[in-house]
C-alpha positions as CSV (number, residue, x, y, z in Angstrom):
1,M,0.0,0.0,0.0
2,D,1.3,3.5,-0.9
3,W,1.2,5.4,2.4
4,K,0.8,9.2,2.1
5,L,1.1,12.0,4.7
6,S,-1.6,14.5,4.0
7,T,-1.4,18.2,5.0
8,N,-4.8,17.7,6.7
9,I,-3.5,15.0,9.1
10,G,-0.3,16.9,9.8
11,Q,-2.1,20.1,10.7
12,K,-4.6,18.3,12.9
13,I,-1.7,16.8,14.9
14,V,0.4,20.0,15.3
15,D,-2.7,22.0,16.3
16,L,-3.7,19.4,18.9
17,I,-0.1,19.3,20.3
18,Y,0.0,23.1,20.6
19,Q,-3.5,23.4,22.0
20,T,-2.9,20.8,24.7
21,S,0.7,21.3,25.6
22,G,1.6,24.9,24.5
23,Y,4.6,23.7,22.4
24,H,4.8,24.6,18.7
25,A,5.2,21.7,16.3
26,I,5.7,21.1,12.5
27,V,5.2,18.2,10.1
28,C,7.4,17.9,6.9
29,D,6.9,15.8,3.8
30,T,9.4,13.5,2.1
31,T,11.4,16.5,0.7
32,G,11.8,18.1,4.2
33,T,9.4,20.8,3.3
34,I,7.1,22.0,6.1
35,I,3.5,21.2,5.2
36,A,1.9,21.8,8.7
37,D,2.8,24.3,11.3
38,S,1.1,25.1,14.5
39,A,2.3,28.7,14.3
40,H,1.3,29.0,10.6
41,A,4.5,30.8,9.8
42,R,6.9,28.5,8.1
43,I,4.8,26.4,5.7
44,G,6.7,25.8,2.5
45,I,10.1,26.2,4.1
46,K,12.8,23.5,4.0
47,H,13.6,22.2,7.5
48,R,17.3,21.2,8.2
49,G,16.5,18.6,10.8
50,S,13.9,17.0,8.7
51,Q,16.2,16.8,5.7
52,E,18.9,15.2,7.8
53,I,16.5,12.4,8.9
54,L,15.3,11.9,5.3
55,T,18.8,11.8,3.7
56,T,20.7,9.7,6.4
57,N,20.1,6.6,8.4
58,C,19.2,8.5,11.6
59,T,15.6,8.2,12.8
60,Y,15.6,11.4,14.9
61,V,17.5,14.7,15.4
62,E,17.9,16.5,18.7
63,I,18.8,20.2,19.0
64,T,20.2,21.0,22.5
65,A,19.9,24.2,24.4
66,D,23.7,24.8,23.9
67,E,23.2,24.5,20.1
68,E,20.4,27.1,20.3
69,I,22.7,29.5,22.2
70,A,25.6,28.8,19.8
71,T,23.4,29.8,16.8
72,S,22.0,32.9,18.6
73,G,18.5,31.3,18.4
74,K,18.5,30.7,14.7
75,I,17.7,27.0,15.5
76,K,15.6,26.1,18.5
77,E,16.0,23.5,21.1
78,G,13.7,20.6,20.2
79,Y,13.2,17.1,18.8
80,N,12.6,15.9,15.3
81,A,11.6,12.3,14.4
82,G,10.8,10.4,11.2
83,I,7.3,9.2,10.6
84,E,7.6,5.6,9.4
85,I,5.1,3.1,8.2
86,Q,6.1,-0.4,7.2
87,G,9.7,0.6,6.9
88,Q,9.0,3.6,4.7
89,I,9.8,7.2,6.0
90,I,6.9,9.3,4.7
91,G,7.8,12.5,6.5
92,T,8.9,14.0,9.9
93,F,7.5,15.6,13.0
94,G,9.3,18.3,14.9
95,I,8.6,20.1,18.2
96,A,10.4,23.0,19.9
97,G,11.0,23.1,23.6
98,K,13.1,21.6,26.4
99,L,14.2,18.2,25.3
100,D,13.3,16.3,28.5
101,I,9.7,17.4,28.0
102,V,9.2,17.5,24.2
103,R,11.0,14.2,23.5
104,P,8.2,12.0,24.8
105,V,5.5,14.3,23.3
106,A,7.2,13.9,19.9
107,K,7.3,10.1,20.2
108,V,3.6,9.9,20.9
109,A,2.7,12.5,18.2
110,V,4.6,10.4,15.6
111,G,2.7,7.4,16.7
112,M,-0.6,9.3,16.4
113,V,0.3,10.5,12.9
114,E,1.2,6.9,11.8
115,M,-2.1,5.5,13.3
116,M,-4.2,8.3,11.6
117,I,-2.6,7.6,8.2
118,R,-3.2,3.9,8.5
119,D,-6.8,4.5,9.7
120,E,-7.5,6.8,6.8
121,E,-6.0,4.6,4.1
122,L,-7.9,1.6,5.4
123,K,-11.1,3.6,5.4
124,E,-10.5,4.5,1.8
125,V,-10.2,0.8,1.0
126,I,-13.5,0.3,2.8
127,R,-15.2,3.0,0.7
128,N,-13.9,1.3,-2.5
129,Q,-15.2,-2.1,-1.4
130,V,-18.6,-0.6,-0.6
131,Q,-18.7,0.9,-4.2
132,L,-17.9,-2.6,-5.6
133,L,-20.7,-4.1,-3.5
134,S,-23.1,-1.5,-4.8
135,N,-22.1,-2.2,-8.4
136,S,-22.8,-5.9,-7.9
137,V,-26.2,-5.1,-6.4
138,E,-27.1,-2.9,-9.3
139,Q,-26.1,-5.5,-11.9
140,A,-28.1,-8.1,-10.1
141,A,-31.1,-5.8,-10.1
142,S,-30.8,-5.2,-13.8
143,A,-30.8,-8.9,-14.4
144,V,-34.1,-9.3,-12.5
145,Q,-35.7,-6.5,-14.4
146,E,-34.8,-8.1,-17.7
147,T,-36.3,-11.4,-16.8
148,A,-38.3,-12.9,-19.7
149,A,-41.2,-15.5,-19.6
150,S,-39.4,-18.5,-21.1
151,A,-37.8,-21.1,-18.8
152,E,-34.5,-20.8,-20.7
153,E,-34.2,-17.1,-20.2
154,V,-35.2,-17.4,-16.5
155,A,-32.5,-20.0,-15.9
156,S,-29.9,-17.9,-17.7
157,I,-30.7,-14.7,-15.9
158,S,-30.8,-16.6,-12.5
159,Q,-27.3,-17.8,-13.2
160,V,-26.2,-14.2,-13.8
161,I,-27.8,-13.1,-10.6
162,A,-26.2,-15.9,-8.7
163,Q,-22.8,-14.9,-10.1
164,E,-23.2,-11.3,-9.3
165,A,-24.3,-12.2,-5.8
166,Q,-21.3,-14.5,-5.4
167,D,-19.0,-11.6,-6.6
168,G,-20.6,-9.4,-3.9
169,E,-20.0,-12.1,-1.3
170,N,-16.3,-12.2,-2.3
171,Q,-16.1,-8.5,-1.9
172,L,-17.6,-8.8,1.6
173,K,-14.8,-11.2,2.6
174,S,-12.2,-8.8,1.4
175,T,-13.9,-5.9,3.3
176,T,-14.1,-8.0,6.5
177,L,-10.3,-8.5,6.3
178,I,-9.9,-4.7,6.1
179,L,-12.2,-4.3,9.1
180,D,-10.0,-6.6,11.1
181,L,-7.0,-4.4,10.3
182,I,-8.9,-1.3,11.5
183,H,-9.7,-3.1,14.8
184,K,-5.9,-3.9,15.1
185,V,-5.0,-0.2,14.4
186,A,-7.6,0.9,17.0
187,K,-6.0,-1.5,19.6
188,Q,-2.5,-0.2,18.8
189,T,-3.7,3.4,19.0
190,N,-5.3,2.7,22.4
191,L,-2.0,1.2,23.6
192,L,-0.3,4.4,22.4
193,G,-2.7,6.5,24.5
194,L,-1.9,4.4,27.6
195,N,1.8,4.9,27.0
196,A,1.2,8.6,26.6
197,A,-0.7,8.7,29.9
198,I,2.3,7.0,31.6
199,E,4.7,9.6,30.2
200,A,2.4,12.4,31.3
201,S,2.4,11.1,34.9
202,R,6.2,10.9,34.8
203,A,6.4,14.5,33.6
204,G,4.4,15.7,36.6
205,E,3.2,19.3,36.5
206,Q,4.7,19.8,33.1
207,G,2.8,16.9,31.7
208,R,-0.7,18.2,32.2
209,G,-1.0,19.1,28.5
210,F,0.5,15.8,27.6
211,S,-2.2,14.0,29.5
212,V,-4.8,15.7,27.3
213,V,-2.9,14.4,24.2
214,A,-3.1,11.0,25.7
215,G,-6.9,11.3,26.0
216,E,-7.2,12.4,22.4
217,V,-5.2,9.3,21.3
218,R,-7.6,7.0,23.2
219,K,-10.6,8.9,21.7
220,L,-9.2,8.3,18.2
221,A,-9.0,4.6,19.0
222,E,-12.5,4.4,20.3
223,E,-13.9,6.2,17.2
224,S,-12.1,3.9,14.8
225,N,-13.2,0.8,16.6
226,R,-16.9,2.0,16.7
227,S,-16.9,2.8,13.0
228,A,-15.5,-0.6,12.2
229,T,-18.1,-2.4,14.4
230,E,-21.0,-0.5,12.8
231,I,-19.8,-1.4,9.3
232,R,-19.3,-5.0,10.3
233,N,-22.9,-5.3,11.5
234,I,-24.3,-4.0,8.3
235,L,-22.0,-6.2,6.2
236,Q,-23.3,-9.3,8.1
237,L,-26.8,-8.3,7.2
238,F,-25.6,-7.8,3.6
239,Q,-24.1,-11.2,3.5
240,T,-27.3,-12.9,4.8
241,I,-29.4,-11.2,2.1
242,I,-26.9,-12.0,-0.7
243,Q,-26.8,-15.7,0.3
244,K,-30.6,-15.8,0.1
245,I,-30.3,-14.3,-3.4
246,V,-27.9,-17.1,-4.4
247,D,-30.2,-19.8,-3.0
248,N,-33.3,-18.4,-4.7
249,S,-31.5,-18.0,-8.0
250,L,-30.4,-21.6,-8.1
251,R,-33.8,-22.8,-7.1
252,N,-35.3,-20.6,-9.9
253,S,-33.1,-22.3,-12.4
254,A,-34.2,-25.7,-11.4
255,I,-37.9,-25.2,-10.8
256,T,-39.3,-23.5,-13.9
257,Q,-42.9,-24.0,-12.7
258,E,-42.4,-21.5,-9.9
259,Q,-40.4,-19.1,-11.9
260,A,-42.8,-16.2,-11.4
261,K,-42.9,-16.6,-7.7
262,A,-39.1,-17.0,-7.4
263,N,-38.5,-13.9,-9.5
264,Q,-40.8,-11.9,-7.3
265,E,-39.0,-13.1,-4.2
266,I,-35.7,-12.2,-5.8
267,A,-37.0,-8.7,-6.7
268,Q,-38.1,-8.2,-3.1
269,M,-34.7,-9.3,-1.8
270,I,-33.0,-6.9,-4.3
271,D,-35.0,-4.1,-2.8
272,G,-33.8,-5.1,0.6
273,V,-30.2,-5.2,-0.6
274,F,-30.6,-1.7,-2.1
275,Q,-31.7,-0.3,1.2
276,V,-28.8,-2.0,3.1
277,S,-26.5,-0.8,0.3
278,E,-27.6,2.8,0.8
279,N,-27.2,2.6,4.5
280,L,-23.7,1.2,4.1
281,K,-22.7,3.8,1.6
282,S,-23.9,6.6,3.9
283,L,-21.9,5.1,6.8
284,S,-18.8,4.7,4.7
285,E,-18.9,8.3,3.6
286,N,-18.9,9.4,7.3
287,I,-16.0,7.3,8.6
């Protein structure tokens, strides 16, 4: 999967960090260019620490207080870390402040960015799977509408319906695998939030803002897990209806004397699938 760091995600993170901790932060892309800035002052500028991470084997860069003094404040004390997903560095996160305080904040923030990117990419896959399911339903419905009176045509169309329903069921299986991944991401994000809470307690009075960040991390995990659960429930209903379509289509092919009744049942089931499909599409657009 081609992981991408969006400006939207980057800005959400740096704004959250600044609002909860009071420390300014930035996010850079794979060229070392600042794409998100809590101070909204340096977007578009190349960042030296970020470029060092992206062009060397180091995973983080620390700027000490002595280095800040030596450069007359041209560079600020702080911490920069690479944002890595599946071995691929897709950008960097930087935060200015006393190293002992901002170092753990940066580590949690990087984890949050990685989890948000994974979550968004997986949700996009879900949206694509939902569209494929909707296409299968529409094709099956078209086949029902074109049903002719002869037994041969009924049998042929029933086979088409069965195949389209089977294709939909296969898409459901793929979608379920993606949902499992979202659940795993949610669990990992929740663990990240717990680690953040521990770091906040260690930081004492200076970690109050950090504890708010930890709460936001856990909230992110809960929202992802809830969305995945809701989609899974609808998909289970979808799968039940599709299986009924397959069964009725096969029966329709074998029992020509009941072709009219079987077609009517299939048409009613298609209407039900349409309704579930619309609900699923609506939910997928909101995740």
